[in-house]
ROGU-823995 format. One record per residue: x, z, y of N, C-alpha, C in turn; residue in three letters. Coordinates in steps of 0.2 Angstrom, whole numbers, plus 5000, padded with zeros to 4 digits. Layout:
// ROGU-823995
+------+------+------+------+------+------+------+------+------+------+
:   nx :   nz :   ny :  cax :  caz :  cay :   cx :   cz :   cy : type :
+------+------+------+------+------+------+------+------+------+------+
:    X :    Z :    Y :    X :    Z :    Y :    X :    Z :    Y :  ALA :
...
+------+------+------+------+------+------+------+------+------+------+
// end
This chain:
// ROGU-823995
+------+------+------+------+------+------+------+------+------+------+
:   nx :   nz :   ny :  cax :  caz :  cay :   cx :   cz :   cy : type :
+------+------+------+------+------+------+------+------+------+------+
: 5454 : 5192 : 5384 : 5456 : 5198 : 5382 : 5458 : 5202 : 5388 :  MET :
: 5455 : 5208 : 5390 : 5456 : 5212 : 5396 : 5463 : 5215 : 5395 :  PRO :
: 5466 : 5216 : 5401 : 5472 : 5221 : 5401 : 5470 : 5227 : 5404 :  PHE :
: 5473 : 5233 : 5401 : 5472 : 5239 : 5403 : 5477 : 5241 : 5409 :  GLN :
: 5475 : 5245 : 5414 : 5480 : 5247 : 5419 : 5482 : 5254 : 5416 :  THR :
: 5488 : 5255 : 5415 : 5491 : 5262 : 5412 : 5497 : 5263 : 5416 :  MET :
: 5502 : 5266 : 5413 : 5508 : 5267 : 5415 : 5512 : 5260 : 5416 :  GLN :
: 5517 : 5259 : 5420 : 5520 : 5253 : 5421 : 5524 : 5251 : 5414 :  ALA :
: 5524 : 5245 : 5412 : 5528 : 5243 : 5406 : 5535 : 5245 : 5407 :  PRO :
: 5539 : 5246 : 5402 : 5546 : 5248 : 5403 : 5548 : 5252 : 5398 :  GLY :
: 5553 : 5257 : 5399 : 5556 : 5261 : 5395 : 5552 : 5268 : 5393 :  PHE :
: 5553 : 5270 : 5388 : 5550 : 5276 : 5385 : 5551 : 5282 : 5390 :  TYR :
: 5546 : 5285 : 5394 : 5547 : 5290 : 5399 : 5547 : 5297 : 5396 :  PRO :
: 5546 : 5298 : 5390 : 5546 : 5305 : 5387 : 5540 : 5307 : 5384 :  GLY :
: 5540 : 5312 : 5381 : 5534 : 5314 : 5377 : 5528 : 5315 : 5381 :  ALA :
: 5522 : 5314 : 5377 : 5516 : 5316 : 5380 : 5513 : 5311 : 5386 :  GLY :
: 5516 : 5305 : 5387 : 5514 : 5301 : 5392 : 5511 : 5295 : 5390 :  GLN :
: 5510 : 5294 : 5383 : 5506 : 5288 : 5381 : 5499 : 5288 : 5383 :  ALA :
: 5497 : 5282 : 5385 : 5490 : 5281 : 5387 : 5486 : 5277 : 5382 :  LYS :
: 5479 : 5278 : 5382 : 5475 : 5276 : 5377 : 5474 : 5268 : 5378 :  LEU :
: 5475 : 5264 : 5372 : 5474 : 5257 : 5372 : 5467 : 5256 : 5368 :  LEU :
: 5462 : 5254 : 5372 : 5456 : 5253 : 5369 : 5455 : 5247 : 5365 :  ASN :
: 5450 : 5247 : 5361 : 5449 : 5241 : 5356 : 5448 : 5235 : 5361 :  THR :
: 5450 : 5229 : 5359 : 5449 : 5222 : 5362 : 5453 : 5222 : 5369 :  ASN :
: 5458 : 5226 : 5369 : 5462 : 5226 : 5375 : 5470 : 5225 : 5374 :  HIS :
: 5474 : 5222 : 5378 : 5481 : 5221 : 5378 : 5485 : 5225 : 5383 :  SER :
: 5491 : 5226 : 5381 : 5495 : 5230 : 5386 : 5502 : 5228 : 5385 :  TYR :
: 5506 : 5227 : 5390 : 5513 : 5225 : 5390 : 5517 : 5231 : 5389 :  PHE :
: 5521 : 5232 : 5383 : 5526 : 5237 : 5382 : 5532 : 5236 : 5386 :  LEU :
: 5535 : 5230 : 5386 : 5540 : 5227 : 5390 : 5537 : 5221 : 5394 :  PHE :
: 5539 : 5220 : 5400 : 5537 : 5214 : 5403 : 5543 : 5211 : 5407 :  ARG :
: 5546 : 5206 : 5405 : 5552 : 5203 : 5408 : 5557 : 5208 : 5409 :  ASN :
: 5559 : 5213 : 5404 : 5564 : 5218 : 5405 : 5570 : 5215 : 5402 :  HIS :
: 5576 : 5217 : 5405 : 5582 : 5216 : 5402 : 5584 : 5223 : 5398 :  ARG :
: 5583 : 5222 : 5391 : 5583 : 5228 : 5387 : 5590 : 5228 : 5383 :  VAL :
: 5592 : 5234 : 5382 : 5599 : 5235 : 5378 : 5597 : 5238 : 5372 :  LEU :
: 5601 : 5237 : 5367 : 5600 : 5239 : 5360 : 5599 : 5247 : 5361 :  ALA :
: 5595 : 5249 : 5356 : 5593 : 5256 : 5356 : 5587 : 5258 : 5361 :  THR :
: 5585 : 5254 : 5366 : 5581 : 5256 : 5370 : 5573 : 5255 : 5368 :  GLN :
: 5569 : 5260 : 5369 : 5562 : 5260 : 5367 : 5558 : 5259 : 5373 :  ALA :
: 5552 : 5256 : 5371 : 5547 : 5255 : 5376 : 5542 : 5261 : 5378 :  SER :
: 5538 : 5260 : 5383 : 5533 : 5265 : 5384 : 5528 : 5265 : 5377 :  VAL :
: 5525 : 5270 : 5376 : 5520 : 5270 : 5370 : 5513 : 5270 : 5372 :  ALA :
: 5509 : 5268 : 5367 : 5502 : 5268 : 5368 : 5499 : 5272 : 5363 :  VAL :
: 5493 : 5275 : 5364 : 5489 : 5278 : 5359 : 5483 : 5273 : 5357 :  GLN :
: 5483 : 5271 : 5351 : 5478 : 5267 : 5348 : 5471 : 5270 : 5348 :  LEU :
: 5466 : 5267 : 5351 : 5459 : 5270 : 5350 : 5457 : 5268 : 5343 :  SER :
: 5452 : 5273 : 5341 : 5449 : 5271 : 5335 : 5444 : 5266 : 5335 :  ARG :
: 5443 : 5261 : 5331 : 5438 : 5256 : 5330 : 5432 : 5260 : 5327 :  ILE :
: 5426 : 5259 : 5330 : 5420 : 5262 : 5327 : 5419 : 5259 : 5321 :  ALA :
: 5419 : 5263 : 5316 : 5417 : 5260 : 5309 : 5419 : 5265 : 5304 :  GLY :
: 5417 : 5263 : 5298 : 5418 : 5268 : 5292 : 5425 : 5271 : 5291 :  ARG :
: 5430 : 5266 : 5292 : 5437 : 5268 : 5290 : 5441 : 5270 : 5296 :  ALA :
: 5439 : 5269 : 5302 : 5442 : 5270 : 5308 : 5449 : 5267 : 5308 :  TYR :
: 5450 : 5261 : 5307 : 5457 : 5258 : 5307 : 5461 : 5258 : 5314 :  PRO :
: 5467 : 5258 : 5314 : 5471 : 5258 : 5320 : 5475 : 5252 : 5321 :  PHE :
: 5473 : 5246 : 5318 : 5477 : 5240 : 5318 : 5478 : 5238 : 5325 :  GLY :
: 5484 : 5234 : 5325 : 5486 : 5231 : 5331 : 5490 : 5225 : 5330 :  ALA :
: 5491 : 5220 : 5335 : 5496 : 5215 : 5334 : 5501 : 5215 : 5340 :  ALA :
: 5507 : 5214 : 5338 : 5513 : 5214 : 5343 : 5516 : 5208 : 5343 :  ILE :
: 5517 : 5205 : 5350 : 5520 : 5199 : 5351 : 5526 : 5200 : 5355 :  GLN :
: 5532 : 5198 : 5353 : 5538 : 5198 : 5357 : 5540 : 5191 : 5359 :  ALA :
: 5542 : 5190 : 5366 : 5544 : 5184 : 5368 : 5550 : 5185 : 5372 :  SER :
: 5554 : 5180 : 5372 : 5561 : 5180 : 5376 : 5561 : 5175 : 5381 :  PHE :
: 5565 : 5176 : 5386 : 5566 : 5171 : 5391 : 5571 : 5165 : 5389 :  SER :
: 5574 : 5166 : 5383 : 5578 : 5161 : 5380 : 5579 : 5163 : 5373 :  GLY :
: 5584 : 5159 : 5370 : 5586 : 5161 : 5363 : 5589 : 5168 : 5363 :  ALA :
: 5585 : 5172 : 5359 : 5588 : 5179 : 5358 : 5594 : 5180 : 5354 :  PRO :
: 5596 : 5175 : 5350 : 5602 : 5176 : 5346 : 5599 : 5180 : 5340 :  GLY :
: 5604 : 5184 : 5337 : 5602 : 5189 : 5332 : 5599 : 5195 : 5335 :  VAL :
: 5593 : 5197 : 5332 : 5590 : 5203 : 5336 : 5586 : 5206 : 5330 :  PHE :
: 5584 : 5212 : 5332 : 5579 : 5216 : 5328 : 5575 : 5220 : 5333 :  GLU :
: 5568 : 5220 : 5333 : 5564 : 5224 : 5336 : 5560 : 5228 : 5331 :  ILE :
: 5560 : 5235 : 5331 : 5556 : 5239 : 5327 : 5550 : 5241 : 5330 :  ASP :
: 5545 : 5240 : 5327 : 5538 : 5243 : 5329 : 5538 : 5250 : 5326 :  VAL :
: 5538 : 5255 : 5330 : 5538 : 5262 : 5328 : 5531 : 5266 : 5329 :  GLU :
: 5530 : 5271 : 5325 : 5524 : 5274 : 5325 : 5525 : 5282 : 5325 :  ALA :
: 5520 : 5285 : 5327 : 5520 : 5293 : 5327 : 5513 : 5296 : 5327 :  ALA :
: 5512 : 5301 : 5325 : 5506 : 5305 : 5325 : 5506 : 5310 : 5332 :  GLU :
: 5512 : 5311 : 5334 : 5513 : 5315 : 5340 : 5518 : 5311 : 5345 :  ASP :
: 5516 : 5310 : 5351 : 5520 : 5306 : 5355 : 5526 : 5310 : 5358 :  ASP :
: 5531 : 5311 : 5353 : 5538 : 5314 : 5354 : 5543 : 5309 : 5352 :  LYS :
: 5548 : 5308 : 5356 : 5553 : 5303 : 5354 : 5556 : 5304 : 5347 :  ASP :
: 5557 : 5310 : 5345 : 5560 : 5312 : 5338 : 5555 : 5311 : 5332 :  GLU :
: 5549 : 5310 : 5334 : 5544 : 5308 : 5329 : 5542 : 5301 : 5327 :  ASN :
: 5545 : 5296 : 5331 : 5544 : 5289 : 5330 : 5548 : 5287 : 5324 :  TYR :
: 5545 : 5283 : 5319 : 5548 : 5280 : 5314 : 5546 : 5273 : 5314 :  VAL :
: 5551 : 5268 : 5311 : 5549 : 5261 : 5311 : 5544 : 5260 : 5305 :  SER :
: 5539 : 5256 : 5307 : 5534 : 5254 : 5302 : 5534 : 5246 : 5300 :  ILE :
: 5537 : 5242 : 5304 : 5538 : 5235 : 5303 : 5543 : 5233 : 5308 :  THR :
: 5546 : 5227 : 5307 : 5551 : 5224 : 5312 : 5549 : 5217 : 5314 :  THR :
: 5552 : 5214 : 5319 : 5552 : 5207 : 5321 : 5559 : 5205 : 5321 :  ILE :
: 5561 : 5200 : 5317 : 5568 : 5198 : 5317 : 5568 : 5190 : 5318 :  VAL :
: 5563 : 5187 : 5319 : 5563 : 5180 : 5319 : 5558 : 5177 : 5325 :  ALA :
: 5560 : 5171 : 5328 : 5555 : 5168 : 5333 : 5554 : 5161 : 5331 :  VAL :
: 5549 : 5158 : 5334 : 5548 : 5151 : 5333 : 5552 : 5147 : 5338 :  ASN :
: 5551 : 5141 : 5339 : 5554 : 5136 : 5343 : 5553 : 5138 : 5351 :  ALA :
: 5548 : 5142 : 5352 : 5547 : 5144 : 5359 : 5549 : 5151 : 5360 :  SER :
: 5553 : 5154 : 5356 : 5556 : 5161 : 5356 : 5551 : 5166 : 5356 :  ASN :
: 5546 : 5166 : 5352 : 5541 : 5171 : 5351 : 5541 : 5173 : 5344 :  VAL :
: 5540 : 5179 : 5343 : 5540 : 5182 : 5337 : 5534 : 5187 : 5336 :  GLY :
: 5532 : 5189 : 5330 : 5525 : 5193 : 5330 : 5526 : 5197 : 5324 :  ARG :
: 5522 : 5203 : 5325 : 5521 : 5208 : 5319 : 5514 : 5210 : 5320 :  ALA :
: 5511 : 5213 : 5314 : 5505 : 5216 : 5314 : 5505 : 5223 : 5310 :  SER :
: 5501 : 5227 : 5312 : 5501 : 5234 : 5309 : 5493 : 5234 : 5307 :  ILE :
: 5492 : 5237 : 5301 : 5485 : 5237 : 5299 : 5483 : 5243 : 5295 :  GLY :
: 5487 : 5244 : 5290 : 5485 : 5249 : 5285 : 5489 : 5255 : 5285 :  PHE :
: 5494 : 5256 : 5290 : 5498 : 5262 : 5291 : 5494 : 5267 : 5295 :  THR :
: 5489 : 5265 : 5299 : 5485 : 5270 : 5303 : 5489 : 5274 : 5308 :  TYR :
: 5494 : 5271 : 5312 : 5497 : 5276 : 5317 : 5493 : 5278 : 5323 :  PRO :
: 5494 : 5283 : 5326 : 5490 : 5285 : 5332 : 5494 : 5283 : 5338 :  LYS :
: 5501 : 5283 : 5338 : 5505 : 5281 : 5344 : 5509 : 5275 : 5341 :  PHE :
: 5510 : 5270 : 5346 : 5514 : 5265 : 5344 : 5519 : 5263 : 5350 :  VAL :
: 5525 : 5261 : 5349 : 5530 : 5258 : 5354 : 5534 : 5254 : 5350 :  ARG :
: 5539 : 5250 : 5354 : 5544 : 5246 : 5350 : 5551 : 5249 : 5353 :  VAL :
: 5556 : 5247 : 5348 : 5563 : 5249 : 5350 : 5567 : 5243 : 5349 :  ARG :
: 5571 : 5241 : 5353 : 5575 : 5235 : 5352 : 5582 : 5238 : 5349 :  VAL :
: 5582 : 5236 : 5342 : 5588 : 5239 : 5339 : 5594 : 5235 : 5340 :  VAL :
: 5594 : 5228 : 5340 : 5599 : 5224 : 5342 : 5597 : 5218 : 5346 :  SER :
: 5601 : 5215 : 5350 : 5599 : 5209 : 5354 : 5606 : 5206 : 5356 :  LEU :
: 5608 : 5200 : 5353 : 5615 : 5198 : 5355 : 5615 : 5194 : 5361 :  THR :
: 5610 : 5191 : 5363 : 5610 : 5187 : 5370 : 5607 : 5190 : 5375 :  ASN :
: 5609 : 5189 : 5381 : 5606 : 5192 : 5387 : 5600 : 5188 : 5390 :  ASP :
: 5594 : 5190 : 5387 : 5588 : 5187 : 5389 : 5583 : 5193 : 5391 :  VAL :
: 5578 : 5190 : 5395 : 5573 : 5195 : 5397 : 5568 : 5196 : 5391 :  LEU :
: 5565 : 5202 : 5390 : 5561 : 5203 : 5384 : 5554 : 5205 : 5386 :  THR :
: 5549 : 5202 : 5383 : 5542 : 5204 : 5385 : 5539 : 5206 : 5378 :  THR :
: 5535 : 5211 : 5378 : 5532 : 5213 : 5372 : 5525 : 5215 : 5373 :  VAL :
: 5520 : 5212 : 5370 : 5513 : 5213 : 5371 : 5510 : 5216 : 5365 :  LEU :
: 5506 : 5221 : 5366 : 5502 : 5224 : 5360 : 5495 : 5223 : 5362 :  ILE :
: 5491 : 5221 : 5356 : 5484 : 5219 : 5357 : 5480 : 5223 : 5352 :  THR :
: 5475 : 5227 : 5354 : 5471 : 5231 : 5350 : 5465 : 5228 : 5347 :  ARG :
+------+------+------+------+------+------+------+------+------+------+
// end
């Protein structure tokens, strides 16, 4: 799966800076970042899949450098890339034995997607990968 070169992974830089994430590509929203509660990642604009319904589906994988403790990562979506327009559409609140959690979005059809760390009790590095 190819990775796209866009803005650097990290924290939300402000409105209108989301880059297009093409079909069959992946992008790191966070990549080994020390994230504090309430911080949001960079955003991506999901390309339309050529087809009758033009779905905007994507998979989100969160991984941690160690046990995250109690945590919540919200997957947020908006139709306009402005901080105040993002709303939570699903959450990641559990990980497997390798400290990896996952969420999918399929039938909500968001145009822009980012994640927000709502809570994270342990001091661990966070990586979030989105795949279109």
